[in-house]
C-alpha positions in Angstrom: 95.2 105.6 72.5 97.4 106.8 75.4 98.9 103.5 76.5 101.8 104.8 78.5 101.3 107.6 81.0 104.7 107.6 82.5 107.7 109.3 81.0 111.3 108.1 81.5 112.6 111.5 82.6 109.8 112.0 85.1 110.3 108.5 86.5 114.0 109.3 86.9 113.2 112.4 88.9 110.7 110.4 91.0 113.5 107.9 91.9 115.7 110.8 93.0 113.0 112.1 95.2 112.7 108.5 96.7 116.5 108.5 97.2 116.2 111.8 99.1 113.4 110.5 101.4 115.4 107.4 102.3 118.5 109.5 103.0 116.5 112.0 105.0 115.4 109.2 107.4 119.1 108.2 107.8 120.1 111.8 108.6 117.4 111.9 111.3 118.6 108.6 112.8 122.2 109.8 112.8 121.4 113.1 114.5 119.4 111.2 117.2 122.5 109.0 117.9 124.8 112.0 118.0 122.7 113.8 120.6 123.1 110.7 122.8 126.8 110.3 122.1 128.0 113.9 122.6 128.4 115.4 126.0 129.1 119.0 124.9 125.9 121.0 125.6 126.6 123.5 122.8 127.2 120.8 120.2 124.1 118.9 121.4 122.0 122.0 121.1 123.2 122.7 117.5 122.6 119.1 116.5 119.1 119.2 118.1 118.3 122.2 115.9 119.4 120.3 112.9 117.3 117.3 113.9 114.3 119.6 114.3 114.9 121.0 110.8 115.3 117.5 109.4 112.2 116.1 111.0 110.2 119.0 109.7 111.8 118.6 106.2 110.8 115.0 106.1 107.2 116.3 106.1 108.1 118.8 103.4 109.7 116.1 101.3 106.6 114.0 101.7 104.6 116.9 100.4 106.9 117.3 97.4 106.6 113.6 96.5 102.8 113.7 96.7 102.6 116.9 94.7 105.1 115.6 92.1 102.7 112.7 91.6 105.0 109.9 90.5 105.9 107.3 93.1 109.1 105.3 92.9 111.5 103.2 95.1 115.0 104.4 95.9 117.7 103.3 93.5 119.8 100.3 94.2 122.9 102.4 94.5 121.4 104.8 97.1 120.0 101.9 99.0 123.4 100.3 99.2 125.0 103.6 100.3 122.4 104.0 103.0 122.8 100.5 104.3 126.5 100.8 104.5 126.3 104.1 106.3 123.8 102.7 108.8 126.3 99.9 109.7 129.1 102.4 110.2 126.9 104.7 112.4 125.7 101.7 114.5 129.2 100.1 114.8 132.2 101.0 117.0 134.8 101.2 114.3 134.5 105.0 113.9 135.0 107.7 116.5 132.3 110.3 117.0 134.4 112.7 114.9 134.6 110.2 112.0 130.8 109.5 112.2 130.0 113.2 112.1 132.4 113.6 109.2 130.5 110.8 107.3 127.3 112.6 108.2 128.5 115.8 106.7 129.2 113.9 103.4 125.7 112.6 103.5 124.4 116.1 104.0 126.4 117.2 100.9 124.9 114.3 98.9 121.4 115.3 100.0 122.0 119.0 99.0 123.4 118.1 95.6 120.5 115.7 94.9 118.0 118.4 95.7 119.8 120.9 93.5 120.0 118.3 90.7 116.3 117.7 90.8 115.7 121.4 90.5 118.0 121.6 87.4 116.3 118.6 85.9 112.9 120.1 86.5 113.9 123.2 84.5 114.7 120.9 81.5 111.8 118.5 81.7 108.8 120.7 82.5 107.4 123.8 84.2 104.8 121.7 86.0 107.6 119.8 87.8 109.2 123.1 88.9 105.8 124.1 90.4 105.4 120.7 92.2 108.8 120.7 93.8 109.0 124.3 94.9 109.0 123.3 98.6 112.2 121.5 98.0 113.9 124.9 98.2 113.5 124.7 102.0 115.5 121.4 102.2 118.2 122.7 99.8 118.8 125.9 101.7 118.7 124.4 105.2 121.0 121.5 104.2 123.6 124.1 102.9 123.3 125.8 106.3 123.7 122.5 108.1 126.9 121.8 106.2 128.4 125.0 107.5 127.3 124.1 111.1 128.8 120.7 110.7 132.2 122.1 109.7 132.3 123.9 113.0 131.3 120.8 114.9 133.9 118.8 113.1 136.7 121.2 114.0 135.8 121.1 117.7 135.5 117.4 117.8 138.6 116.8 115.7 140.8 119.1 117.8 139.6 117.5 121.0 140.2 114.0 119.6 143.7 114.8 118.5 145.0 117.0 121.3 142.6 116.6 124.2 142.3 120.4 124.3 139.6 122.9 123.5 139.8 124.5 120.0 139.5 128.1 119.1 135.8 128.9 119.5 136.2 131.8 117.1 135.2 129.3 114.3 131.6 129.6 115.3 131.6 133.3 114.4 132.9 132.4 110.9 130.3 129.7 110.6 127.5 132.1 111.5 128.8 134.6 109.0 128.8 131.9 106.3 125.2 130.9 107.2 124.1 134.6 107.2 125.7 135.1 103.8 124.0 132.0 102.5 120.7 133.4 103.8 121.3 136.5 101.8 121.8 134.6 98.6 119.2 131.9 99.0 116.6 133.6 101.3 114.4 134.5 98.4 113.8 130.9 97.5 112.9 129.7 101.0 109.3 128.5 101.2 107.1 128.2 104.3 108.8 126.0 106.9 105.8 124.5 108.7 106.0 120.8 108.9 102.5 120.7 107.3 100.8 123.1 104.9 97.1 124.0 105.3 94.6 122.2 103.0 94.0 125.4 101.0 97.8 125.6 100.3 97.9 122.0 99.0 94.8 122.3 96.8 96.1 125.6 95.4 99.4 123.9 94.6 97.5 121.2 92.7 95.6 123.8 90.8 98.7 125.7 89.8 100.4 122.5 88.6 97.6 121.2 86.5 97.2 124.7 85.0 100.9 124.6 84.0 100.4 121.1 82.5 97.5 122.3 80.4 99.6 125.3 79.2 102.5 123.1 78.2 100.1 120.8 76.3 98.5 123.6 74.5 101.9 124.9 73.4 103.0 121.7 71.6 101.8 119.6 68.7 104.4 116.9 69.3 102.3 113.7 70.0 105.0 112.3 72.4 104.9 115.5 74.5 101.1 115.6 74.4 101.1 112.0 75.7 103.6 112.9 78.4 101.6 116.0 79.6 98.2 114.3 79.4 99.6 111.3 81.2 100.6 113.6 84.2 97.3 115.5 84.0 95.4 112.2 84.1 97.3 110.9 87.2 97.2 114.3 89.0 93.5 115.0 88.5 92.6 111.4 89.4 94.5 111.5 92.7 93.4 115.1 93.4 89.7 114.4 92.9 89.7 111.1 94.9 91.4 112.9 97.8 88.9 115.8 97.7 85.9 113.5 97.6 87.3 111.4 100.5 88.5 114.2 102.7 87.6 117.7 101.8 84.0 117.7 100.4 82.5 115.6 103.3 84.2 118.1 105.8 82.8 121.2 104.1 79.4 119.9 103.0 77.6 121.2 106.1 79.0 124.7 105.5 78.9 124.9 101.7 75.5 124.3 100.1 77.0 123.9 96.6 79.2 121.0 97.5 77.2 118.6 95.3 78.0 120.7 92.3 81.7 120.0 93.0 81.0 116.2 93.1 79.1 116.5 89.8 81.8 118.5 88.1 84.4 116.0 89.0 82.3 113.1 87.8 82.1 114.9 84.4 85.9 115.5 84.5 86.6 111.8 85.1 84.5 110.8 82.1 86.4 113.3 80.0 89.7 111.9 81.2 88.8 108.4 80.2 87.6 109.6 76.8 90.8 111.4 76.1 92.8 108.5 77.4 91.2 106.3 74.7 92.4 108.7 71.9 95.7 108.7 70.0 97.7 111.9 70.8 98.4 112.3 67.1 94.6 112.5 66.3 93.3 115.8 65.0 90.7 116.1 67.8 93.0 115.2 70.7 93.9 118.8 71.6 90.3 119.9 71.1 89.1 117.4 73.7 92.0 118.4 76.0 90.9 122.1 75.7 87.4 121.1 76.7 88.7 119.3 79.7 90.8 122.3 80.6 87.8 124.6 80.5 85.8 122.2 82.8 88.7 122.0 85.2 89.3 125.8 85.3 85.6 126.4 86.1 85.9 123.9 88.9 89.1 125.5 90.2 87.4 129.0 90.3 84.5 127.6 92.2 86.7 126.0 94.8 89.1 128.9 95.3 86.4 131.7 95.1 83.7 129.9 97.2 84.8 126.7 98.9 88.0 128.2 100.2 86.1 131.0 102.0 84.0 128.4 103.8 87.1 126.5 104.9 88.7 129.7 106.1 85.7 130.7 108.1 84.8 127.4 109.7 88.1 125.6 110.3 91.1 126.4 112.6 94.7 126.4 111.3 95.2 123.1 113.1 92.1 121.6 111.5 93.3 122.8 108.1 96.7 121.2 108.7 95.1 117.9 109.8 92.9 117.9 106.7 96.0 118.5 104.6 97.7 115.5 106.2 94.7 113.3 105.4 94.5 114.8 101.9 98.1 113.9 101.2 97.6 110.4 102.5 94.6 109.8 100.3 96.4 111.1 97.2 99.4 109.0 98.1 97.3 105.8 98.1 96.0 106.6 94.6 99.6 107.3 93.4 100.7 103.9 94.9 98.1 102.2 92.8 99.4 103.9 89.6 102.9 102.9 90.6 101.9 99.3 91.1 100.0 99.1 87.8 103.1 100.4 85.9 105.4 97.6 87.1 
C-alpha cells in the first residue's frame, strides 16, 4: 500500500519555493518604499520597472508553486531573515543607500535560491524540471536587477559621501552587462505575462504527468515507484478537481462531449485509489500504472485535440487568463488539503 506520497527531496524543494514567495513579497514592499523615498526621477523610474517585474513575477512564482504541486511553509531561517530585513527597511537606522544595498543582497539571495532549485530539479526528477520552467523568468530578471542595483548604489553612495553627482557613465556599463546577460540567458526566458492562459496551464499539467509516467515506467525500484506515483496521485487529483470546478462548466455549452471528460476522470479517480491501495513492490503495480497512463493519455488527447479548439474559438485572451487564475486557485485549495493531511 502506498502510505506516504511525499518524498523528502520534493518537500525540501517545496520549502525553497515557499522561501522564494515570502522573499518576493518583501522585495516588492522594499521597492514600493524606495520609490517614495528617492527624489531622483531616473532612479525612481528604474526602481518602478523593477517593481513591475517583481509584481508580475509574484504571479509567475504562484504558477510555479501550483504546477509543482507540493505546498510548504517558508523555513524558519528564511522567515527570520525576512522579519529582520523588514525591521531594517521600516526603521530609520539605515540610510537609503544602506537600505538599497541590503535590497541588492536580498536580490542575490533570491537569484541563488532560484538557481539552486533548478539544479536540485535536475537531480530529483524531470517532472520537477517541467513544473518549474517558468522560474527561468525570475532567475534571469533578478540577475538583470542586480546589475541595475549596482548602478543605483554607486549614484546613491557617491551622493551620500560627497554631495556631488557621480559619473553617469556607469549606466552605460550596466546596460552592456544586462545586454550580455540577455545574450547568455535569453534562450531560457519564458513568457512574461503575469498570467498564462488556461490552455497553457492545462498543457503544462499534461506534460508534467506524462514525464512522471515515463519516469515510473523506467524504474523497478519500489521506493522510486512510490515517489512517482505519489506525485501522479496528487497532481491528477488537483488537476481533475480544478477542471471539473472551472473548465468543464465553462466549455459545456460549446463542447457537446464534455460529459465524456467527466466520465473519464471519474474512471481515472477510481484507478488512482486502486493503485494507492497496492504495494509498489507488487508484481502488478506497474501493470495497473500502465493502464492508468493509457486512460490519462486518451483523456489528454481529447482535451488538447478537441476541447482546446472550443476554448480558442469561444473565449477571449482575457477570459482565458481569468479562467487560468480560477484554475490555479482551485488546484491550490486541493494542494492545501494534501499539505494539511501530511502534517
